[in-house]
LOKOLNU-240985 format. One record per residue (C-alpha): residue in one letter; x, y, z. Coordinates in nm, 2 decimals, padded with zeros to 4 digits. Layout:
BEGIN
+------+--------+--------+--------+
: paba :     xx :     yy :     zz :
+------+--------+--------+--------+
:    a :      X :      Y :      Z :
...
+------+--------+--------+--------+
This chain:
BEGIN
+------+--------+--------+--------+
: paba :     xx :     yy :     zz :
+------+--------+--------+--------+
:    m :  00.69 :  01.25 :  00.25 :
:    l :  00.38 :  01.43 :  00.35 :
:    a :  00.32 :  01.31 :  00.65 :
:    l :  00.70 :  01.39 :  00.72 :
:    r :  00.65 :  01.76 :  00.63 :
:    l :  00.31 :  01.78 :  00.84 :
:    t :  00.52 :  01.62 :  01.14 :
:    r :  00.78 :  01.86 :  01.09 :
:    a :  00.58 :  02.17 :  01.04 :
:    a :  00.32 :  02.12 :  01.36 :
:    r :  00.31 :  02.37 :  01.66 :
:    p :  00.55 :  02.25 :  01.97 :
:    a :  00.23 :  02.13 :  02.13 :
:    v :  00.12 :  01.89 :  01.89 :
:    q :  00.50 :  01.79 :  01.88 :
:    l :  00.52 :  01.73 :  02.26 :
:    r :  00.23 :  01.49 :  02.24 :
:    r :  00.36 :  01.33 :  01.99 :
:    l :  00.65 :  01.25 :  02.18 :
:    l :  00.46 :  01.16 :  02.50 :
:    v :  00.30 :  00.85 :  02.22 :
:    a :  00.68 :  00.80 :  02.10 :
:    a :  00.75 :  00.80 :  02.48 :
:    a :  00.47 :  00.56 :  02.55 :
:    s :  00.54 :  00.32 :  02.33 :
:    a :  00.88 :  00.31 :  02.43 :
:    g :  00.79 :  00.17 :  02.77 :
:    t :  00.52 : -00.06 :  02.62 :
:    g :  00.75 : -00.20 :  02.37 :
:    f :  01.04 : -00.23 :  02.69 :
:    l :  00.80 : -00.45 :  02.86 :
:    l :  00.72 : -00.72 :  02.61 :
:    l :  01.06 : -00.76 :  02.53 :
:    g :  01.10 : -00.80 :  02.94 :
:    s :  00.83 : -01.08 :  02.90 :
:    l :  01.02 : -01.20 :  02.62 :
:    g :  01.36 : -01.25 :  02.83 :
:    y :  01.12 : -01.37 :  03.12 :
:    a :  01.03 : -01.68 :  02.90 :
:    m :  01.38 : -01.73 :  02.75 :
:    n :  01.51 : -01.77 :  03.12 :
:    h :  01.21 : -01.98 :  03.25 :
:    p :  01.14 : -02.20 :  02.97 :
:    q :  01.00 : -02.46 :  03.23 :
:    t :  00.71 : -02.23 :  03.35 :
:    p :  00.55 : -02.16 :  03.00 :
:    g :  00.21 : -02.05 :  03.16 :
:    a :  00.36 : -01.78 :  03.37 :
:    a :  00.56 : -01.63 :  03.13 :
:    a :  00.22 : -01.63 :  02.87 :
:    l :  00.08 : -01.46 :  03.22 :
:    r :  00.36 : -01.19 :  03.22 :
:    l :  00.30 : -01.08 :  02.83 :
:    a : -00.06 : -01.11 :  02.85 :
:    w : -00.02 : -00.83 :  03.13 :
:    c :  00.12 : -00.68 :  02.87 :
:    v : -00.21 : -00.59 :  02.72 :
:    v : -00.30 : -00.36 :  03.00 :
:    p : -00.01 : -00.09 :  02.90 :
:    l : -00.06 : -00.15 :  02.52 :
:    a : -00.45 : -00.06 :  02.55 :
:    a : -00.36 :  00.27 :  02.75 :
:    t : -00.09 :  00.38 :  02.46 :
:    v : -00.29 :  00.29 :  02.21 :
:    y : -00.60 :  00.49 :  02.33 :
:    l : -00.36 :  00.80 :  02.40 :
:    a : -00.21 :  00.77 :  02.03 :
:    l : -00.56 :  00.80 :  01.90 :
:    a : -00.63 :  01.09 :  02.13 :
:    v : -00.33 :  01.24 :  02.01 :
:    a : -00.45 :  01.18 :  01.64 :
:    r : -00.81 :  01.32 :  01.66 :
:    t : -00.64 :  01.63 :  01.84 :
:    d : -00.41 :  01.68 :  01.51 :
:    p : -00.46 :  02.04 :  01.35 :
:    g : -00.23 :  01.91 :  01.08 :
:    t : -00.47 :  01.63 :  00.98 :
:    r : -00.83 :  01.78 :  01.02 :
:    p : -01.01 :  01.85 :  00.70 :
:    r : -01.04 :  02.19 :  00.59 :
:    p : -01.18 :  02.41 :  00.26 :
:    g : -00.96 :  02.37 : -00.05 :
:    l : -00.77 :  02.06 :  00.08 :
:    s : -00.98 :  01.83 : -00.18 :
:    a : -00.88 :  02.04 : -00.46 :
:    v : -00.50 :  01.98 : -00.38 :
:    g : -00.55 :  01.52 : -00.35 :
:    l : -00.57 :  01.61 :  00.04 :
:    g : -00.94 :  01.45 :  00.08 :
:    p : -01.05 :  01.31 :  00.38 :
:    g : -00.92 :  00.95 :  00.31 :
:    r : -00.59 :  01.12 :  00.23 :
:    l : -00.57 :  01.31 :  00.56 :
:    m : -00.68 :  00.99 :  00.73 :
:    a : -00.39 :  00.84 :  00.60 :
:    v : -00.12 :  01.08 :  00.66 :
:    s : -00.28 :  01.06 :  01.01 :
:    a : -00.23 :  00.72 :  01.06 :
:    l :  00.10 :  00.71 :  00.92 :
:    t :  00.23 :  00.97 :  01.19 :
:    t :  00.06 :  00.75 :  01.41 :
:    l :  00.28 :  00.47 :  01.31 :
:    l :  00.66 :  00.68 :  01.28 :
:    a :  00.57 :  00.80 :  01.66 :
:    c :  00.53 :  00.47 :  01.80 :
:    t :  00.78 :  00.27 :  01.59 :
:    l :  01.06 :  00.55 :  01.72 :
:    g :  00.92 :  00.43 :  02.03 :
:    s :  00.98 :  00.11 :  01.97 :
:    l :  01.31 :  00.14 :  01.83 :
:    v :  01.40 :  00.31 :  02.17 :
:    a :  01.27 : -00.01 :  02.37 :
:    l :  01.47 : -00.26 :  02.12 :
:    m :  01.84 : -00.01 :  02.18 :
:    l :  01.75 :  00.01 :  02.54 :
:    f :  01.68 : -00.37 :  02.59 :
:    l :  02.04 : -00.46 :  02.38 :
:    h :  02.20 : -00.19 :  02.57 :
:    l :  02.08 : -00.36 :  02.88 :
:    r :  02.19 : -00.68 :  02.79 :
:    g :  02.52 : -00.58 :  02.73 :
:    d :  02.47 : -00.67 :  02.32 :
:    l :  02.61 : -00.31 :  02.24 :
:    t :  02.86 : -00.18 :  02.49 :
:    g :  02.90 : -00.47 :  02.73 :
:    m :  02.73 : -00.53 :  03.08 :
:    p :  02.58 : -00.22 :  03.22 :
:    f :  02.48 : -00.16 :  03.60 :
:    d :  02.67 : -00.45 :  03.72 :
:    g :  02.53 : -00.73 :  03.53 :
:    q :  02.16 : -00.64 :  03.74 :
:    g :  01.96 : -00.70 :  03.45 :
:    a :  02.12 : -01.02 :  03.36 :
:    q :  01.81 : -01.14 :  03.57 :
:    f :  01.53 : -01.06 :  03.37 :
:    l :  01.67 : -01.00 :  03.05 :
:    a :  01.83 : -01.33 :  02.98 :
:    a :  02.14 : -01.19 :  02.91 :
:    d :  02.32 : -01.53 :  02.86 :
:    r :  02.11 : -01.64 :  02.60 :
:    p :  02.09 : -01.53 :  02.23 :
:    l :  01.77 : -01.30 :  02.14 :
:    p :  01.52 : -01.46 :  01.90 :
:    v :  01.55 : -01.17 :  01.67 :
:    p :  01.20 : -01.24 :  01.50 :
:    a :  01.01 : -01.29 :  01.81 :
:    a :  01.12 : -00.95 :  01.97 :
:    l :  01.06 : -00.77 :  01.60 :
:    t :  00.70 : -00.94 :  01.60 :
:    l :  00.67 : -00.79 :  01.94 :
:    l :  00.77 : -00.47 :  01.89 :
:    a :  00.59 : -00.43 :  01.54 :
:    l :  00.24 : -00.48 :  01.78 :
:    l :  00.18 : -00.14 :  01.89 :
:    p :  00.26 :  00.09 :  01.60 :
:    l :  00.06 : -00.17 :  01.41 :
:    a : -00.26 : -00.16 :  01.66 :
:    a : -00.20 :  00.22 :  01.69 :
:    s : -00.23 :  00.30 :  01.37 :
:    g : -00.51 :  00.06 :  01.32 :
:    a : -00.72 :  00.23 :  01.57 :
:    v : -00.67 :  00.56 :  01.39 :
:    a : -00.75 :  00.46 :  01.05 :
:    l : -01.05 :  00.30 :  01.18 :
:    s : -01.18 :  00.57 :  01.41 :
:    l : -01.07 :  00.87 :  01.16 :
:    r : -01.22 :  00.72 :  00.86 :
:    p : -01.41 :  00.89 :  00.59 :
:    r : -01.84 :  00.90 :  00.72 :
:    d : -02.09 :  00.87 :  00.43 :
:    p : -02.17 :  01.25 :  00.33 :
:    r : -02.50 :  01.15 :  00.32 :
:    r : -02.54 :  01.13 :  00.70 :
:    p : -02.67 :  01.41 :  00.90 :
:    a : -02.41 :  01.62 :  01.07 :
:    s : -02.53 :  01.49 :  01.43 :
:    t : -02.45 :  01.16 :  01.36 :
:    k : -02.11 :  01.21 :  01.22 :
:    g : -01.79 :  01.13 :  01.46 :
:    a : -01.59 :  01.34 :  01.27 :
:    a : -01.82 :  01.65 :  01.28 :
:    s : -01.68 :  01.95 :  01.47 :
:    f : -01.83 :  02.07 :  01.76 :
:    g : -01.99 :  02.39 :  01.65 :
:    a : -02.14 :  02.26 :  01.35 :
:    r : -02.33 :  02.01 :  01.58 :
:    w : -02.48 :  02.26 :  01.75 :
:    h : -02.57 :  02.46 :  01.50 :
:    a : -02.75 :  02.18 :  01.35 :
:    v : -02.95 :  02.17 :  01.68 :
:    t : -03.03 :  02.51 :  01.73 :
:    r : -03.17 :  02.53 :  01.38 :
:    k : -03.42 :  02.28 :  01.48 :
:    a : -03.45 :  02.46 :  01.77 :
:    e : -03.55 :  02.80 :  01.62 :
:    a : -03.83 :  02.60 :  01.41 :
:    q : -04.01 :  02.46 :  01.74 :
:    p : -03.93 :  02.71 :  01.99 :
:    e : -04.21 :  02.61 :  02.26 :
:    e : -03.95 :  02.28 :  02.30 :
:    t : -03.67 :  02.50 :  02.43 :
:    a : -03.86 :  02.81 :  02.64 :
:    p : -03.90 :  02.62 :  02.96 :
:    v : -03.51 :  02.53 :  02.99 :
:    a : -03.41 :  02.90 :  02.92 :
:    a : -03.66 :  03.04 :  03.11 :
:    g : -03.44 :  03.12 :  03.44 :
:    a : -03.21 :  03.21 :  03.24 :
:    e : -03.49 :  03.53 :  03.05 :
:    e : -03.47 :  03.69 :  03.35 :
:    a : -03.06 :  03.75 :  03.38 :
:    g : -03.09 :  03.87 :  03.01 :
:    w : -02.92 :  03.54 :  02.85 :
:    s : -03.18 :  03.36 :  02.66 :
:    d : -02.97 :  03.46 :  02.36 :
:    v : -02.63 :  03.33 :  02.51 :
:    l : -02.81 :  03.02 :  02.59 :
:    t : -02.99 :  02.92 :  02.25 :
:    v : -02.62 :  02.89 :  02.12 :
:    a : -02.57 :  02.59 :  02.32 :
:    p : -02.86 :  02.35 :  02.35 :
:    p : -02.85 :  02.03 :  02.52 :
:    p : -02.85 :  01.74 :  02.33 :
:    r : -03.21 :  01.51 :  02.32 :
:    e : -03.04 :  01.17 :  02.38 :
:    a : -02.80 :  01.05 :  02.68 :
:    p : -02.53 :  00.84 :  02.61 :
:    a : -02.58 :  00.47 :  02.54 :
:    g : -02.41 :  00.16 :  02.74 :
:    f : -02.45 :  00.30 :  03.05 :
:    p : -02.66 : -00.02 :  03.17 :
:    w : -02.39 : -00.23 :  02.99 :
:    g : -02.13 : -00.03 :  03.21 :
:    v : -02.29 : -00.11 :  03.57 :
:    a : -02.30 : -00.45 :  03.45 :
:    a : -01.94 : -00.53 :  03.33 :
:    l : -01.84 : -00.32 :  03.66 :
:    a : -02.01 : -00.53 :  03.91 :
:    a : -01.94 : -00.82 :  03.72 :
:    g : -01.58 : -00.71 :  03.80 :
:    l : -01.58 : -00.63 :  04.21 :
:    a : -01.76 : -01.02 :  04.22 :
:    v : -01.47 : -01.12 :  03.98 :
:    q : -01.24 : -00.93 :  04.20 :
:    a : -01.35 : -01.08 :  04.55 :
:    y : -01.33 : -01.43 :  04.43 :
:    a : -00.95 : -01.37 :  04.29 :
:    n : -00.85 : -01.22 :  04.63 :
:    r : -00.90 : -01.54 :  04.81 :
:    a : -00.64 : -01.75 :  04.58 :
:    a : -00.38 : -01.44 :  04.53 :
:    p : -00.11 : -01.48 :  04.80 :
:    a :  00.18 : -01.27 :  04.64 :
:    s :  00.16 : -00.90 :  04.47 :
:    v : -00.06 : -00.88 :  04.19 :
:    l :  00.19 : -00.65 :  04.01 :
:    a :  00.48 : -00.91 :  04.10 :
:    l :  00.26 : -01.10 :  03.81 :
:    p :  00.22 : -01.43 :  04.00 :
:    v :  00.00 : -01.75 :  03.81 :
:    e : -00.27 : -01.64 :  04.05 :
:    g : -00.29 : -01.32 :  03.89 :
:    a : -00.51 : -01.40 :  03.57 :
:    a : -00.82 : -01.42 :  03.76 :
:    v : -00.74 : -01.09 :  03.86 :
:    l : -00.62 : -00.95 :  03.57 :
:    g : -00.96 : -01.05 :  03.42 :
:    a : -01.17 : -00.89 :  03.70 :
:    w : -00.95 : -00.56 :  03.64 :
:    l : -01.06 : -00.57 :  03.26 :
:    l : -01.39 : -00.63 :  03.34 :
:    t : -01.42 : -00.31 :  03.59 :
:    a : -01.22 : -00.11 :  03.38 :
:    l : -01.44 : -00.19 :  03.09 :
:    g : -01.78 : -00.09 :  03.29 :
:    l : -01.62 :  00.25 :  03.40 :
:    v : -01.54 :  00.32 :  03.06 :
:    l : -01.89 :  00.25 :  02.94 :
:    a : -02.07 :  00.40 :  03.25 :
:    a : -01.88 :  00.72 :  03.29 :
:    p : -01.99 :  00.89 :  02.98 :
:    g : -02.40 :  00.83 :  03.14 :
:    l : -02.23 :  00.98 :  03.44 :
:    t : -02.09 :  01.30 :  03.28 :
:    y : -02.42 :  01.34 :  03.14 :
:    l : -02.58 :  01.31 :  03.45 :
:    c : -02.37 :  01.57 :  03.63 :
:    g : -02.48 :  01.83 :  03.31 :
:    r : -02.81 :  01.74 :  03.42 :
:    v : -02.79 :  01.78 :  03.81 :
:    l : -02.61 :  02.14 :  03.75 :
:    q : -02.91 :  02.21 :  03.54 :
:    s : -03.17 :  02.14 :  03.82 :
:    a : -03.35 :  02.32 :  04.05 :
:    q : -03.40 :  02.67 :  03.89 :
:    p : -03.06 :  02.77 :  03.72 :
:    g : -02.92 :  03.04 :  03.67 :
:    a : -02.73 :  03.13 :  03.30 :
:    l : -02.40 :  03.01 :  03.44 :
:    r : -02.54 :  02.66 :  03.58 :
:    l : -02.72 :  02.61 :  03.25 :
:    l : -02.42 :  02.68 :  03.04 :
:    a : -02.17 :  02.47 :  03.26 :
:    g : -02.47 :  02.18 :  03.23 :
:    r : -02.54 :  02.20 :  02.87 :
:    v : -02.14 :  02.18 :  02.78 :
:    l : -02.08 :  01.87 :  02.99 :
:    m : -02.40 :  01.68 :  02.87 :
:    s : -02.27 :  01.73 :  02.49 :
:    e : -01.93 :  01.62 :  02.59 :
:    a : -02.03 :  01.36 :  02.80 :
:    t : -01.89 :  01.05 :  02.57 :
:    r : -01.60 :  01.29 :  02.46 :
:    i : -01.47 :  01.33 :  02.84 :
:    g : -01.66 :  01.03 :  03.01 :
:    r : -01.46 :  00.82 :  02.86 :
:    p : -01.13 :  00.90 :  02.95 :
:    l : -01.23 :  00.97 :  03.28 :
:    g : -01.36 :  00.62 :  03.33 :
:    v : -01.04 :  00.52 :  03.25 :
:    v : -00.87 :  00.72 :  03.49 :
:    c : -01.11 :  00.62 :  03.76 :
:    a : -01.02 :  00.23 :  03.68 :
:    v : -00.66 :  00.28 :  03.68 :
:    t : -00.68 :  00.47 :  03.99 :
:    s : -00.88 :  00.26 :  04.19 :
:    a : -00.70 : -00.01 :  04.07 :
:    a : -00.35 :  00.14 :  04.23 :
:    l : -00.54 :  00.23 :  04.57 :
:    a : -00.69 : -00.12 :  04.59 :
:    t : -00.33 : -00.33 :  04.48 :
:    t : -00.16 : -00.08 :  04.77 :
:    a : -00.42 : -00.14 :  05.02 :
:    m : -00.42 : -00.54 :  04.93 :
:    y : -00.06 : -00.64 :  04.89 :
:    d :  00.13 : -00.43 :  05.16 :
:    q :  00.52 : -00.49 :  05.06 :
:    p :  00.83 : -00.28 :  05.00 :
:    a :  00.87 : -00.12 :  04.66 :
:    a :  01.15 : -00.37 :  04.59 :
:    a :  00.92 : -00.65 :  04.57 :
:    f :  00.73 : -00.51 :  04.26 :
:    g :  01.03 : -00.54 :  04.08 :
:    p :  01.13 : -00.31 :  03.78 :
:    l :  00.90 : -00.42 :  03.50 :
:    s :  00.64 : -00.28 :  03.73 :
:    t :  00.75 :  00.00 :  03.78 :
:    v :  00.76 :  00.06 :  03.42 :
:    a :  00.41 : -00.09 :  03.34 :
:    t :  00.30 :  00.16 :  03.66 :
:    l :  00.48 :  00.44 :  03.52 :
:    v :  00.34 :  00.41 :  03.12 :
:    v : -00.04 :  00.32 :  03.23 :
:    g : -00.08 :  00.61 :  03.49 :
:    g :  00.12 :  00.84 :  03.24 :
:    c : -00.11 :  00.70 :  02.92 :
:    t : -00.45 :  00.74 :  03.13 :
:    l : -00.35 :  01.15 :  03.25 :
:    a : -00.23 :  01.24 :  02.91 :
:    t : -00.54 :  01.12 :  02.74 :
:    l : -00.74 :  01.28 :  02.98 :
:    l : -00.55 :  01.62 :  02.93 :
:    t : -00.59 :  01.55 :  02.56 :
:    a : -00.96 :  01.49 :  02.53 :
:    a : -01.00 :  01.83 :  02.73 :
:    v : -00.77 :  02.03 :  02.42 :
:    e : -01.03 :  01.83 :  02.20 :
:    a : -01.30 :  01.92 :  02.39 :
:    r : -01.17 :  02.29 :  02.35 :
:    q : -01.12 :  02.28 :  02.02 :
:    s : -01.45 :  02.12 :  01.89 :
:    r : -01.62 :  02.43 :  02.14 :
:    a : -01.41 :  02.70 :  01.96 :
:    g : -01.68 :  02.84 :  01.73 :
:    t : -01.97 :  02.83 :  02.04 :
:    t : -01.67 :  02.98 :  02.26 :
:    a : -01.63 :  03.26 :  01.97 :
:    a : -02.04 :  03.29 :  01.89 :
:    l : -02.10 :  03.35 :  02.29 :
:    l : -01.83 :  03.60 :  02.33 :
:    r : -01.98 :  03.81 :  02.02 :
:    l : -02.34 :  03.80 :  02.18 :
:    g : -02.17 :  03.96 :  02.50 :
:    a : -02.09 :  03.68 :  02.74 :
:    p : -01.81 :  03.78 :  02.98 :
:    a : -01.49 :  03.62 :  02.94 :
:    t : -01.55 :  03.57 :  03.37 :
:    m : -01.86 :  03.34 :  03.26 :
:    l : -01.68 :  03.14 :  03.05 :
:    r : -01.43 :  03.03 :  03.32 :
:    g : -01.67 :  02.99 :  03.56 :
:    s : -01.88 :  02.74 :  03.38 :
:    a : -01.55 :  02.58 :  03.34 :
:    a : -01.46 :  02.60 :  03.68 :
:    l : -01.82 :  02.48 :  03.75 :
:    r : -01.78 :  02.18 :  03.53 :
:    a : -01.43 :  02.06 :  03.68 :
:    g : -01.59 :  02.06 :  04.04 :
:    a : -01.92 :  01.89 :  03.96 :
:    l : -01.74 :  01.59 :  03.78 :
:    i : -01.49 :  01.63 :  04.07 :
:    a : -01.74 :  01.56 :  04.32 :
:    l : -01.89 :  01.21 :  04.14 :
:    f : -01.56 :  01.10 :  04.01 :
:    v : -01.38 :  01.11 :  04.30 :
:    p : -01.59 :  00.94 :  04.58 :
:    l : -01.68 :  00.61 :  04.30 :
:    t : -01.32 :  00.60 :  04.27 :
:    l : -01.25 :  00.53 :  04.69 :
:    l : -01.53 :  00.32 :  04.63 :
:    i : -01.46 :  00.07 :  04.37 :
:    a : -01.09 :  00.08 :  04.55 :
:    y : -01.26 :  00.03 :  04.87 :
:    l : -01.49 : -00.27 :  04.73 :
:    s : -01.17 : -00.41 :  04.53 :
:    a : -00.98 : -00.44 :  04.83 :
:    l : -01.27 : -00.59 :  05.11 :
:    p : -01.04 : -00.90 :  05.28 :
:    p : -01.25 : -01.25 :  05.14 :
:    t : -01.51 : -01.36 :  05.41 :
:    n : -01.61 : -01.71 :  05.45 :
+------+--------+--------+--------+
């Protein structure tokens, strides 16, 4: 009941994000049921049916990632002072957030089941002149346990990921190492440490003292360590491109049409996506360092330090967007076929994956804005103009676009290279 009350009392923006999770869950559930229908229609080729089910891992992972990002930005389940006294401690709020995610994903799975049954003709007769009978196995009885098992995968995976990510941390750990600690709290802790060691921060803010912004920039000191995982990301990216170059020799048909030879292509794409997700935070951190090079002013220092501090939060969704976009561009270049050759399920998969990646990136931007609300208020109290904050945001966006757009095009070009002897 508490989860239902918090869900109902949320703001429209929060409800919209939850509806996006439900819509993505509906699309993913329909793809899972579509793979079941293909297996029922083609019992003589179990390998192809298993490969179609394996391809559903991509939209499933994208939907779980979106659900996790939405749960982290939900203000109704955020720890606040005084809630523990009424029985709403960190553990209870984590359970409420996981239950809210479970409800949203279950709603989407039910919509997918109703749509699947409607297209099969099990509810009101066969619609669209029976065009869905070919891939939904309308002439065969539906195995209800198998359908319910497939539909339960996404709600259980999403709620489990939310519970694992938002689980209570040890209160004895320092605030700088807590994943659930606020952005302003981490910066405040680093600021107090920097005040105790002024000789370390003086050279960084030397360029800003001439402009009179040294007090403003001490509110936003940069992190001392870069995000981990960059070397592993580069290695996984190189391995994914190598596997894809080998797989291009044996894939005569469209990958989106899910051929048997697409198993190697699927593995290559997963390796490439993993490499980009691991390497993107380090690249974002590097963008922040570059912005602060060559005697920067207050604007570039502020933009660079914010990028360095938010490298992990913003970098991972950027890596996912880069991976999905490069895969889409490479597929378009490699498989020049009409849209009808891809099939309706491939279109649904493309919409689900693309929509989830963009929604996750926007949600991560909202989370970053919420986490640095205290720092923004402190900057405004110290006299920083609002135009400076907007200019810093524009400079950060421009730096990320200048890095990740050419990187996406380069990876798409390498993925679509024709095989050579």
